[in-house]
KEKE-3310 file (N, C-alpha, C; in steps of 0.2 Angstrom, whole numbers, plus 5000, padded with zeros to 4 digits):
npx = (5578:5571:5560:5542:5535:5542:5550:5548:5546:5551:5551:5538:5528:5533:5526:5512:5509:5510:5499:5488:5483:5475:5468:5458:5442:5429:5414:5398:5385:5374:5379:5380:5383:5396:5397:5402:5421:5424:5437:5448:5446:5446:5459:5467:5462:5469:5482:5484:5485:5495:5504:5506:5496:5487:5475:5461:5445:5433:5420:5411:5397:5385:5375:5375:5377:5384:5399:5407:5423:5435:5454:5467:5471:5462:5468:5483:5492:5482:5473:5461:5452:5446:5428:5420:5410:5413:5415:5424:5432:5428:5435:5437:5428:5418:5416:5408:5396:5392:5393:5381:5369:5372:5370:5356:5350:5352:5344:5331:5331:5336:5348:5361:5373:5381:5382:5390:5402:5402:5391:5385:5394:5400:5416:5421:5435:5449:5443:5431:5420:5425:5425:5415:5402:5402:5415:5420:5415:5423:5436:5441:5445:5456:5458:5468:5472:5467:5473:5488:5491:5488:5493:5508:5518:5524:5520:5512:5501:5499:5496:5484:5476:5463:5459:5443:5439:5432:5423:5425:5437:5445:5445:5449:5461:5466:5461:5470:5481:5489:5480:5482:5478:5470:5451:5443:5454:5462:5467:5467:5467:5457:5453:5449:5438:5427:5426:5420:5408:5401:5398:5388:5378:5370:5371:5360:5351:5348:5352:5364:5376:5378:5366:5358:5364:5360:5346:5343:5351:5356:5345:5335:5340:5342:5354:5360:5370:5381:5387:5389:5402:5405:5411:5414:5424:5427:5425:5409:5408:5410:5427:5440:5457:5467:5484:5499:5514:5525:5541:5548:5559:5571:5568:5555:5538:5524:5509:5492:5480:5466:5457:5453:5448:5435:5432:5441:5442:5430:5417:5423:5431:5424:5415:5410:5407:5402:5407:5397:5386:5390:5393:5380:5376:5384:5377:5365:5367:5371:5362:5351:5343:5344:5348:5341:5339:5344:5354:5362:5369:5377:5385:5392:5399:5412:5424:5437:5456:5470:5464:5452:5440:5424:5409:5413:5415:5425:5434:5440:5447:5448:5460:5455:5443:5431:5426:5425:5416:5419:5426:5442:5448:5456:5460:5469:5476:5467:5463:5453:5442:5430:5420:5410:5402:5397:5384:5379:5379:5388:5398:5412:5419:5434:5440:5456:5469:5483:5499:5517:5524:5519:5504:5498:5499:5494:5480:5476:5474:5463:5453:5454:5448:5435:5430:5431:5443:5452:5462:5481:5489:5479:5479:5491:5492:5492:5482:5486:5482:5479:5476:5464:5466:5467:5486:5500:5513:5526:5539)
npy = (5516:5503:5508:5503:5499:5493:5483:5465:5461:5451:5434:5432:5441:5438:5427:5431:5437:5427:5421:5429:5429:5418:5418:5430:5436:5440:5448:5452:5462:5463:5474:5477:5484:5497:5496:5493:5491:5476:5466:5477:5483:5470:5468:5479:5479:5466:5471:5479:5472:5463:5473:5479:5476:5465:5460:5466:5475:5479:5489:5495:5506:5510:5519:5511:5497:5486:5482:5470:5465:5456:5453:5444:5437:5433:5432:5431:5418:5410:5406:5406:5417:5433:5439:5446:5455:5459:5466:5479:5491:5508:5521:5536:5541:5541:5552:5560:5554:5559:5573:5574:5572:5583:5592:5589:5593:5606:5611:5607:5618:5616:5620:5629:5634:5645:5645:5646:5636:5638:5642:5627:5616:5624:5631:5620:5617:5629:5646:5642:5653:5657:5648:5640:5631:5628:5630:5618:5608:5611:5607:5621:5627:5627:5618:5608:5591:5579:5565:5566:5569:5557:5546:5548:5537:5520:5513:5520:5517:5504:5503:5508:5502:5494:5500:5509:5525:5541:5553:5566:5564:5562:5575:5582:5579:5587:5600:5603:5609:5621:5632:5630:5642:5655:5654:5651:5656:5647:5631:5613:5597:5589:5577:5582:5589:5584:5574:5583:5589:5575:5577:5587:5584:5576:5584:5593:5583:5575:5563:5550:5552:5540:5533:5543:5543:5529:5530:5543:5540:5525:5517:5523:5521:5507:5502:5487:5482:5489:5499:5507:5506:5509:5502:5490:5478:5469:5464:5461:5450:5442:5445:5455:5453:5466:5473:5480:5484:5481:5486:5474:5467:5471:5466:5467:5466:5459:5463:5459:5467:5469:5466:5481:5494:5503:5515:5525:5532:5535:5548:5552:5542:5528:5519:5504:5496:5491:5488:5491:5497:5509:5514:5516:5525:5537:5539:5543:5552:5563:5562:5568:5563:5563:5576:5592:5602:5616:5613:5603:5610:5621:5609:5604:5618:5629:5623:5619:5623:5610:5597:5601:5604:5601:5601:5591:5580:5579:5583:5574:5579:5573:5567:5576:5583:5579:5582:5570:5568:5564:5553:5547:5537:5532:5519:5510:5496:5497:5505:5515:5521:5530:5537:5547:5553:5569:5571:5559:5548:5538:5528:5524:5512:5507:5496:5494:5484:5488:5483:5480:5491:5497:5502:5513:5518:5506:5510:5521:5518:5507:5518:5527:5517:5514:5528:5529:5537:5537:5540:5539:5550:5558:5548:5548:5559:5559:5562:5570:5559:5560:5550:5552:5550:5539:5534:5524:5529:5534:5537)
npz = (5531:5520:5509:5510:5498:5491:5497:5500:5486:5480:5481:5487:5480:5469:5468:5470:5459:5449:5451:5449:5436:5436:5447:5443:5439:5429:5426:5416:5412:5398:5386:5373:5357:5359:5372:5390:5389:5392:5393:5391:5404:5412:5409:5412:5425:5431:5432:5440:5451:5447:5447:5461:5471:5482:5480:5470:5465:5456:5449:5433:5429:5418:5403:5395:5397:5412:5421:5431:5439:5447:5454:5459:5475:5491:5502:5507:5504:5503:5488:5484:5473:5477:5480:5465:5471:5484:5499:5507:5516:5515:5517:5515:5508:5514:5518:5507:5510:5523:5522:5511:5520:5529:5520:5516:5530:5528:5518:5525:5530:5543:5548:5543:5530:5533:5546:5563:5569:5583:5588:5588:5593:5603:5607:5605:5598:5596:5588:5587:5585:5571:5560:5549:5543:5532:5529:5536:5528:5516:5519:5522:5535:5542:5552:5562:5557:5566:5563:5560:5573:5581:5574:5575:5573:5569:5576:5586:5577:5578:5593:5592:5586:5589:5599:5605:5601:5605:5596:5602:5608:5597:5592:5600:5600:5589:5592:5602:5595:5586:5574:5558:5547:5544:5544:5529:5522:5514:5511:5516:5517:5531:5543:5554:5552:5548:5558:5566:5559:5560:5572:5573:5566:5577:5585:5579:5576:5586:5585:5581:5569:5561:5561:5555:5542:5539:5539:5529:5519:5515:5518:5509:5497:5496:5501:5505:5509:5514:5527:5543:5553:5566:5582:5578:5574:5564:5546:5539:5530:5514:5508:5504:5511:5519:5520:5528:5529:5541:5550:5558:5570:5563:5550:5537:5537:5530:5540:5542:5543:5541:5552:5562:5573:5569:5573:5576:5564:5561:5558:5548:5541:5543:5536:5525:5511:5494:5477:5469:5476:5479:5468:5464:5475:5470:5457:5461:5470:5462:5452:5458:5466:5481:5486:5487:5473:5475:5486:5479:5472:5477:5482:5472:5470:5466:5467:5480:5482:5479:5475:5471:5479:5483:5493:5502:5490:5477:5463:5447:5433:5417:5404:5389:5393:5401:5418:5431:5446:5463:5477:5484:5493:5508:5522:5533:5525:5513:5501:5490:5476:5468:5459:5445:5430:5427:5425:5428:5421:5420:5431:5439:5452:5462:5473:5479:5489:5495:5489:5488:5478:5463:5456:5450:5436:5432:5437:5431:5417:5419:5424:5412:5404:5408:5405:5394:5388:5375:5364:5362:5366:5374:5385:5390:5398:5411:5425:5443:5456:5473:5485:5498:5514:5530:5532:5536:5544:5536:5541)
capx = (5574:5569:5553:5539:5531:5549:5553:5544:5545:5554:5547:5530:5527:5529:5521:5507:5508:5509:5491:5484:5478:5472:5463:5454:5435:5425:5405:5394:5377:5374:5378:5379:5389:5398:5395:5411:5426:5427:5445:5450:5445:5449:5467:5469:5463:5475:5490:5483:5488:5503:5510:5505:5491:5487:5467:5458:5439:5430:5413:5408:5388:5383:5369:5377:5379:5390:5405:5412:5427:5442:5459:5472:5469:5456:5473:5491:5493:5473:5475:5454:5451:5440:5423:5418:5402:5415:5414:5429:5434:5429:5439:5435:5423:5412:5414:5402:5388:5391:5390:5375:5366:5372:5365:5350:5348:5352:5337:5327:5331:5339:5357:5364:5381:5385:5381:5399:5403:5403:5381:5382:5396:5403:5421:5425:5441:5450:5443:5425:5417:5424:5423:5407:5400:5405:5423:5422:5415:5427:5443:5445:5443:5461:5460:5473:5471:5470:5478:5494:5495:5487:5498:5516:5523:5520:5519:5504:5494:5496:5492:5478:5472:5457:5455:5437:5438:5425:5423:5426:5443:5449:5443:5453:5468:5466:5462:5476:5487:5488:5476:5485:5477:5461:5447:5443:5459:5466:5464:5470:5463:5458:5450:5446:5433:5422:5423:5415:5401:5396:5396:5383:5373:5370:5368:5355:5346:5347:5353:5370:5378:5377:5359:5355:5367:5356:5337:5342:5354:5355:5339:5329:5345:5342:5361:5358:5377:5384:5385:5391:5403:5405:5417:5413:5433:5428:5421:5405:5404:5416:5429:5447:5461:5470:5490:5503:5520:5530:5548:5549:5568:5575:5564:5549:5535:5518:5504:5485:5476:5459:5452:5453:5443:5437:5431:5449:5441:5423:5413:5427:5431:5423:5412:5411:5402:5403:5409:5390:5381:5395:5389:5372:5378:5385:5372:5358:5367:5373:5357:5346:5338:5347:5348:5337:5343:5351:5361:5367:5371:5381:5391:5398:5401:5420:5429:5444:5462:5473:5460:5448:5436:5418:5406:5412:5416:5430:5434:5445:5448:5450:5461:5451:5439:5426:5429:5421:5417:5417:5430:5446:5448:5461:5461:5474:5473:5463:5462:5447:5440:5424:5420:5403:5402:5393:5377:5377:5378:5392:5401:5416:5421:5438:5444:5463:5473:5491:5505:5524:5525:5515:5499:5496:5498:5486:5474:5473:5471:5457:5449:5453:5446:5429:5427:5431:5446:5454:5467:5485:5491:5477:5480:5498:5492:5486:5482:5487:5477:5482:5472:5464:5464:5475:5490:5504:5517:5534:5545)
capy = (5510:5502:5508:5498:5497:5490:5478:5460:5462:5446:5427:5430:5445:5436:5421:5434:5441:5424:5418:5434:5428:5412:5421:5434:5435:5447:5446:5459:5463:5464:5479:5480:5488:5502:5495:5493:5485:5473:5462:5480:5483:5466:5467:5484:5476:5462:5473:5485:5467:5462:5478:5482:5474:5459:5461:5474:5474:5487:5490:5502:5505:5516:5517:5504:5490:5486:5476:5468:5460:5454:5450:5443:5434:5435:5435:5429:5412:5409:5408:5410:5425:5438:5439:5454:5460:5459:5469:5484:5498:5514:5526:5545:5540:5541:5560:5562:5553:5562:5579:5574:5572:5589:5597:5587:5596:5612:5609:5606:5622:5616:5621:5635:5633:5650:5644:5646:5631:5640:5640:5620:5613:5630:5628:5613:5619:5636:5646:5639:5659:5659:5643:5641:5623:5627:5628:5610:5603:5610:5607:5628:5628:5628:5614:5602:5585:5574:5559:5567:5569:5550:5541:5551:5533:5516:5511:5522:5515:5498:5504:5514:5498:5489:5503:5512:5531:5544:5559:5571:5562:5564:5584:5584:5580:5593:5607:5608:5611:5627:5633:5630:5647:5659:5650:5653:5659:5643:5625:5611:5591:5588:5573:5582:5593:5579:5571:5588:5588:5570:5579:5592:5580:5572:5590:5595:5578:5571:5555:5546:5554:5535:5533:5547:5540:5523:5532:5545:5537:5519:5514:5524:5517:5500:5499:5485:5480:5495:5501:5513:5499:5509:5500:5482:5478:5465:5465:5455:5447:5440:5452:5453:5454:5471:5472:5485:5482:5483:5482:5469:5463:5472:5466:5472:5458:5461:5462:5459:5475:5469:5470:5485:5497:5510:5521:5529:5536:5539:5550:5555:5538:5523:5517:5499:5495:5487:5493:5493:5501:5515:5515:5518:5531:5542:5540:5546:5559:5566:5563:5573:5560:5565:5582:5596:5607:5619:5611:5599:5616:5621:5605:5604:5624:5634:5619:5622:5617:5606:5591:5603:5601:5605:5600:5581:5577:5582:5584:5571:5581:5567:5571:5577:5588:5578:5581:5567:5568:5556:5554:5544:5534:5525:5516:5504:5490:5497:5513:5516:5526:5532:5542:5546:5558:5574:5569:5553:5542:5533:5527:5518:5511:5503:5494:5490:5482:5488:5477:5483:5492:5505:5501:5520:5518:5503:5511:5527:5512:5507:5523:5529:5513:5516:5531:5530:5539:5530:5543:5538:5555:5560:5544:5550:5564:5555:5568:5566:5558:5557:5546:5557:5546:5536:5529:5520:5533:5532:5538)
capz = (5533:5515:5506:5511:5493:5487:5500:5499:5477:5478:5480:5487:5476:5461:5466:5472:5451:5446:5453:5446:5431:5439:5452:5442:5437:5427:5425:5415:5410:5390:5384:5366:5355:5364:5379:5393:5385:5398:5391:5393:5411:5417:5409:5419:5434:5433:5429:5445:5453:5447:5448:5467:5476:5484:5477:5466:5464:5453:5445:5429:5427:5412:5401:5388:5401:5417:5422:5437:5441:5454:5453:5467:5480:5495:5508:5507:5507:5501:5483:5481:5472:5479:5476:5465:5475:5490:5505:5509:5520:5510:5522:5514:5502:5520:5518:5505:5515:5528:5518:5510:5526:5531:5516:5518:5535:5527:5514:5528:5535:5551:5548:5537:5529:5537:5554:5564:5574:5589:5587:5589:5596:5607:5612:5603:5595:5593:5580:5583:5581:5563:5558:5547:5542:5525:5530:5538:5521:5510:5521:5523:5541:5544:5558:5561:5557:5572:5563:5562:5582:5583:5570:5572:5573:5569:5585:5586:5573:5582:5598:5593:5582:5592:5604:5603:5601:5607:5592:5605:5610:5591:5591:5606:5599:5584:5600:5607:5590:5581:5568:5550:5543:5547:5543:5523:5518:5509:5509:5519:5521:5538:5544:5559:5548:5547:5564:5570:5556:5563:5581:5572:5564:5582:5589:5576:5575:5593:5582:5581:5564:5559:5561:5550:5536:5538:5539:5523:5512:5514:5517:5505:5490:5497:5500:5511:5512:5515:5536:5546:5557:5574:5585:5574:5571:5557:5540:5541:5523:5509:5509:5504:5514:5517:5524:5529:5530:5546:5552:5566:5571:5558:5543:5534:5535:5528:5544:5541:5545:5539:5557:5566:5577:5563:5577:5575:5558:5562:5552:5542:5535:5545:5533:5523:5507:5487:5471:5464:5480:5479:5461:5466:5479:5466:5453:5465:5473:5455:5449:5460:5470:5487:5487:5480:5468:5476:5490:5475:5466:5482:5485:5467:5465:5469:5471:5480:5483:5473:5473:5465:5483:5484:5500:5502:5484:5474:5455:5443:5426:5414:5398:5384:5394:5406:5423:5436:5454:5468:5481:5485:5502:5512:5527:5534:5521:5509:5496:5485:5472:5469:5453:5441:5426:5429:5421:5434:5417:5421:5436:5441:5458:5463:5479:5480:5493:5493:5489:5488:5469:5461:5453:5447:5427:5427:5440:5426:5412:5420:5423:5405:5399:5410:5404:5386:5386:5371:5361:5366:5368:5378:5391:5392:5401:5416:5430:5449:5461:5479:5490:5505:5518:5533:5530:5538:5544:5532:5548)
cpx = (5570:5561:5547:5534:5539:5551:5546:5542:5548:5549:5539:5526:5524:5525:5515:5504:5506:5501:5486:5479:5474:5467:5461:5447:5431:5419:5402:5388:5378:5375:5379:5385:5390:5397:5404:5415:5429:5433:5449:5450:5449:5456:5469:5468:5469:5483:5491:5488:5496:5507:5511:5500:5491:5479:5464:5449:5436:5424:5412:5400:5389:5379:5369:5377:5384:5391:5407:5416:5431:5448:5463:5468:5465:5463:5480:5492:5486:5472:5467:5454:5443:5433:5422:5413:5405:5414:5423:5428:5434:5433:5434:5430:5417:5412:5407:5395:5388:5389:5383:5370:5367:5370:5359:5348:5349:5347:5332:5325:5333:5347:5358:5372:5385:5385:5388:5398:5403:5395:5381:5388:5401:5409:5427:5432:5442:5446:5435:5421:5417:5423:5415:5407:5401:5413:5424:5420:5420:5435:5446:5443:5449:5463:5467:5472:5474:5473:5484:5496:5494:5490:5504:5520:5520:5516:5512:5498:5494:5495:5485:5473:5464:5455:5450:5438:5433:5427:5426:5434:5447:5449:5448:5459:5472:5466:5467:5484:5485:5484:5482:5485:5471:5456:5444:5448:5464:5463:5467:5465:5466:5454:5445:5438:5425:5419:5418:5408:5398:5396:5390:5378:5370:5366:5360:5350:5342:5350:5360:5372:5376:5369:5356:5356:5361:5350:5336:5345:5352:5348:5333:5333:5343:5350:5362:5366:5382:5382:5390:5393:5402:5412:5418:5420:5432:5422:5416:5402:5410:5419:5436:5452:5467:5477:5494:5509:5524:5537:5544:5556:5570:5573:5558:5544:5528:5511:5497:5482:5469:5453:5454:5447:5440:5433:5437:5448:5435:5420:5417:5430:5429:5419:5414:5404:5404:5405:5400:5385:5385:5392:5383:5371:5376:5382:5366:5360:5368:5366:5352:5341:5338:5344:5344:5343:5349:5356:5366:5372:5378:5386:5395:5402:5408:5423:5436:5450:5465:5469:5452:5441:5430:5415:5407:5414:5421:5431:5441:5445:5452:5454:5455:5443:5434:5430:5424:5422:5416:5423:5435:5445:5453:5460:5466:5472:5472:5463:5457:5445:5433:5423:5414:5405:5397:5385:5375:5377:5383:5396:5406:5419:5428:5439:5448:5467:5479:5496:5512:5525:5521:5511:5497:5493:5492:5480:5470:5471:5463:5453:5449:5449:5437:5425:5427:5438:5453:5462:5473:5490:5488:5478:5487:5496:5487:5487:5483:5480:5478:5476:5471:5460:5467:5479:5497:5511:5524:5540:5547)
cpy = (5508:5506:5502:5496:5496:5485:5472:5459:5454:5440:5427:5436:5442:5429:5425:5434:5436:5421:5424:5434:5422:5414:5428:5431:5441:5444:5452:5457:5463:5471:5483:5483:5495:5502:5493:5489:5481:5468:5467:5480:5477:5466:5474:5481:5473:5464:5478:5479:5463:5469:5481:5482:5467:5456:5467:5471:5481:5484:5496:5499:5510:5513:5510:5497:5491:5480:5477:5465:5460:5450:5449:5437:5435:5436:5428:5421:5406:5410:5409:5416:5428:5439:5446:5460:5461:5465:5473:5490:5504:5521:5533:5545:5542:5548:5562:5560:5557:5571:5581:5573:5580:5594:5597:5595:5604:5615:5609:5613:5622:5618:5627:5635:5640:5649:5642:5638:5630:5640:5631:5616:5620:5628:5623:5613:5626:5639:5647:5647:5661:5654:5642:5632:5622:5626:5620:5606:5602:5612:5615:5631:5629:5622:5609:5597:5581:5569:5560:5568:5561:5546:5545:5544:5526:5511:5513:5520:5507:5498:5505:5507:5495:5494:5509:5520:5536:5548:5564:5569:5565:5572:5587:5585:5585:5600:5610:5608:5617:5627:5633:5636:5650:5654:5653:5656:5653:5636:5619:5603:5591:5583:5577:5587:5588:5574:5577:5589:5582:5572:5585:5587:5578:5577:5591:5591:5574:5562:5554:5549:5546:5533:5535:5546:5535:5527:5536:5543:5531:5516:5514:5520:5511:5499:5495:5483:5485:5499:5506:5508:5501:5509:5493:5483:5473:5467:5459:5454:5446:5447:5449:5455:5461:5470:5479:5481:5485:5480:5479:5465:5463:5471:5468:5465:5462:5459:5462:5464:5473:5470:5476:5490:5502:5516:5528:5532:5540:5540:5554:5549:5529:5518:5510:5497:5489:5492:5493:5497:5509:5518:5520:5525:5536:5543:5542:5551:5565:5567:5567:5569:5561:5572:5587:5601:5612:5619:5607:5606:5618:5617:5604:5613:5627:5629:5624:5617:5613:5599:5592:5599:5605:5604:5593:5579:5581:5579:5578:5573:5575:5571:5571:5582:5587:5577:5577:5570:5563:5558:5547:5541:5530:5526:5510:5498:5491:5505:5510:5523:5526:5537:5542:5555:5562:5573:5562:5548:5537:5532:5520:5517:5505:5502:5492:5488:5483:5482:5483:5485:5499:5502:5508:5519:5514:5504:5517:5521:5512:5512:5525:5523:5513:5521:5534:5536:5536:5534:5541:5544:5560:5555:5544:5555:5563:5561:5565:5566:5557:5554:5550:5550:5545:5532:5528:5527:5531:5533:5530)
cpz = (5525:5513:5508:5504:5488:5491:5500:5491:5477:5478:5481:5484:5469:5462:5467:5464:5448:5445:5450:5442:5432:5444:5451:5439:5437:5425:5422:5411:5403:5390:5379:5364:5358:5371:5385:5391:5392:5399:5393:5400:5416:5416:5413:5423:5436:5434:5437:5452:5455:5448:5457:5472:5477:5479:5474:5465:5460:5448:5440:5426:5421:5407:5397:5392:5407:5418:5427:5437:5446:5451:5460:5468:5487:5502:5504:5509:5505:5494:5479:5479:5477:5475:5473:5466:5481:5494:5504:5514:5514:5513:5520:5511:5509:5518:5513:5508:5519:5526:5514:5515:5529:5528:5514:5522:5531:5522:5518:5532:5543:5553:5541:5535:5531:5544:5557:5568:5581:5591:5589:5593:5600:5611:5611:5602:5594:5587:5579:5580:5573:5559:5555:5545:5536:5525:5531:5530:5516:5513:5521:5529:5545:5550:5557:5560:5562:5571:5564:5569:5582:5580:5569:5570:5570:5573:5588:5583:5577:5588:5597:5588:5582:5597:5601:5604:5602:5600:5595:5608:5604:5590:5596:5604:5595:5589:5600:5601:5585:5577:5561:5548:5546:5542:5535:5520:5514:5512:5513:5520:5526:5538:5552:5558:5548:5553:5565:5566:5559:5569:5579:5569:5570:5585:5587:5576:5582:5592:5578:5572:5558:5556:5555:5544:5534:5535:5532:5517:5511:5515:5511:5497:5491:5498:5507:5512:5514:5522:5538:5552:5564:5578:5584:5572:5565:5551:5540:5534:5519:5509:5507:5510:5514:5522:5524:5531:5535:5548:5558:5565:5566:5550:5542:5534:5534:5536:5541:5546:5544:5545:5560:5567:5572:5566:5577:5567:5558:5556:5548:5538:5537:5541:5528:5518:5501:5484:5470:5470:5483:5473:5460:5470:5476:5462:5455:5468:5466:5451:5451:5463:5479:5490:5483:5477:5469:5480:5485:5471:5470:5483:5480:5464:5469:5471:5474:5482:5477:5471:5470:5471:5484:5491:5502:5498:5480:5467:5453:5437:5422:5407:5392:5387:5399:5412:5429:5443:5458:5473:5481:5491:5503:5519:5528:5532:5515:5504:5491:5482:5470:5464:5449:5436:5430:5430:5425:5429:5419:5427:5437:5449:5459:5468:5477:5488:5493:5494:5488:5480:5467:5454:5449:5440:5429:5430:5435:5420:5413:5421:5417:5401:5401:5407:5396:5385:5381:5366:5366:5368:5374:5385:5392:5397:5408:5424:5437:5454:5468:5483:5497:5510:5524:5529:5533:5538:5539:5537:5551)
residu = (MET:PRO:SER:ARG:ARG:THR:VAL:LEU:ALA:GLY:SER:ALA:ALA:ALA:ALA:LEU:ALA:ALA:GLY:ALA:GLY:ALA:ALA:SER:ARG:ALA:GLU:ALA:SER:PRO:GLY:GLY:PRO:GLY:GLY:PRO:ASP:ARG:ALA:GLY:LEU:GLN:ALA:ALA:LEU:ASP:ARG:ILE:VAL:ALA:THR:GLY:ALA:THR:ALA:ALA:LEU:ALA:ARG:VAL:ASP:SER:PRO:ALA:GLY:SER:TRP:HIS:GLY:SER:SER:GLY:VAL:ILE:ALA:LEU:GLY:ARG:PRO:ALA:ARG:PRO:ALA:PRO:GLY:GLY:LEU:PHE:ARG:VAL:GLY:SER:ILE:THR:LYS:THR:PHE:VAL:ALA:THR:VAL:ILE:LEU:GLN:LEU:VAL:GLY:GLU:GLY:ARG:LEU:ARG:LEU:ASP:ASP:THR:LEU:HIS:ARG:TRP:LEU:PRO:GLY:ALA:VAL:PRO:ASN:ALA:GLY:ARG:ILE:THR:VAL:ARG:HIS:LEU:LEU:GLN:HIS:THR:SER:GLY:LEU:PHE:ASP:TYR:THR:ALA:ALA:LEU:PHE:GLY:SER:VAL:ASP:ASP:VAL:LEU:ASN:ALA:ARG:TYR:ARG:ALA:PHE:ARG:PRO:GLU:GLU:LEU:VAL:ALA:LEU:ALA:ALA:GLY:ARG:PRO:PRO:LEU:PHE:GLU:PRO:GLY:THR:SER:TRP:SER:TYR:SER:ASN:THR:ASN:TYR:ILE:LEU:LEU:GLY:LEU:ILE:ILE:ARG:LYS:VAL:THR:GLY:ARG:ALA:TYR:GLY:ARG:GLU:VAL:ASP:ARG:ARG:ILE:LEU:ARG:PRO:LEU:ARG:LEU:ARG:HIS:THR:GLU:VAL:PRO:GLY:THR:ASP:VAL:THR:ILE:ASP:GLY:PRO:HIS:ALA:HIS:GLY:TYR:GLU:GLN:ILE:GLU:ARG:ASP:GLY:GLU:ILE:VAL:PRO:VAL:ASP:PHE:THR:ASP:LEU:ASN:PRO:SER:MET:ALA:GLY:SER:ALA:GLY:GLU:MET:VAL:SER:THR:THR:ALA:GLU:LEU:ASN:ARG:PHE:TYR:ARG:SER:LEU:LEU:GLY:GLY:ARG:LEU:LEU:ARG:ARG:ALA:GLN:LEU:ALA:GLU:MET:LEU:ALA:ASP:PRO:ALA:GLY:GLU:ALA:GLY:TYR:GLY:LEU:GLY:ILE:HIS:GLN:LEU:PRO:LEU:PRO:GLY:GLY:THR:THR:LEU:TRP:GLY:HIS:THR:GLY:GLY:ILE:PHE:GLY:TYR:VAL:SER:TYR:ALA:PHE:THR:THR:PRO:ASP:ALA:GLY:THR:GLN:LEU:THR:VAL:SER:ILE:ASN:PRO:TRP:PRO:GLY:ASP:PHE:GLU:ALA:ALA:LEU:PHE:ASP:LEU:ILE:PHE:THR:ALA:PHE:GLY:VAL:THR:ALA:PRO:ALA:ALA:ARG:ALA:ALA:ALA:PRO:SER:MET:PRO:VAL:LEU:GLY:LEU:ARG:LEU:PRO:THR:ALA)
# end
């Protein structure tokens, strides 16, 4: 079967790319000398659309000023440009919110990182007596990723798209599979870990994890456009549409995946937000507003695996020595990237609605421009950055 990232690269994609310049928009607050390179940022955003997206949004916040922009179209056949401040599904960026609540509970003495899963959810999965809260946060539990069982084929995705899932159902999908390794001996990204952490939050507090995210993070930071949607299938506000390429009657066609039941991702990836509010969240987190000093240090200590994964947050080393902290996210129709400098000085969030092609080089141009990587040799040494989240099966 042809690659979903190469089909439909003909007339429809050409028309989309032709409209990207007219359907692009950039707005900025005065940054003065040394502020964001607005022209360079917008040019990189336009290249993301031209090389592999129907739409893209981005925002940079720095001490020297702010910039936000958009490119592409709201939807195929609708050439209006997306609003730079529009909403999008953030996918696995949800995990940093969940980890923050868990670490707040640790700071309050209501939970310990070394508590076993058996203490809070006895019998939920095999090895529950040897898996700790820290293992779940850092993806060192060895638990099978339930999404590999739930989404084994494209038909599975289509059948699950509007179904409401209880978190216990998702955990059960993983519980029936053998562990990948003994807890603490290796690293493997598993959405099951964060479904379990959502259940632990409910067990400790007596409230659903989404209510705790709202009470502890969204309201204090005034993140009025960020939500935990539960089973709401729509994005309630201005947004660009997201697509997946599906084979129908022997042809690959774009299917609008904007509406879906996000309970399939739950506390591993269901949230909706904006570029401005994700920047504010990561600035507040790394700036010490959400966690006590000891818990923030734990979050960032001893990153594991190829992603340099801490506790609900991971690293992105840039050429030249700077290492960013943040998270990537993927859910059907959307991919997102949110990163900040360790001193909480500069943040970048990007939302992309993928289209057949390869936007990675343009994305790194955007990242390098946002964080001031200017040397040609340094820019040529782009790191790898896998998207951590739900993707359409390729088989």
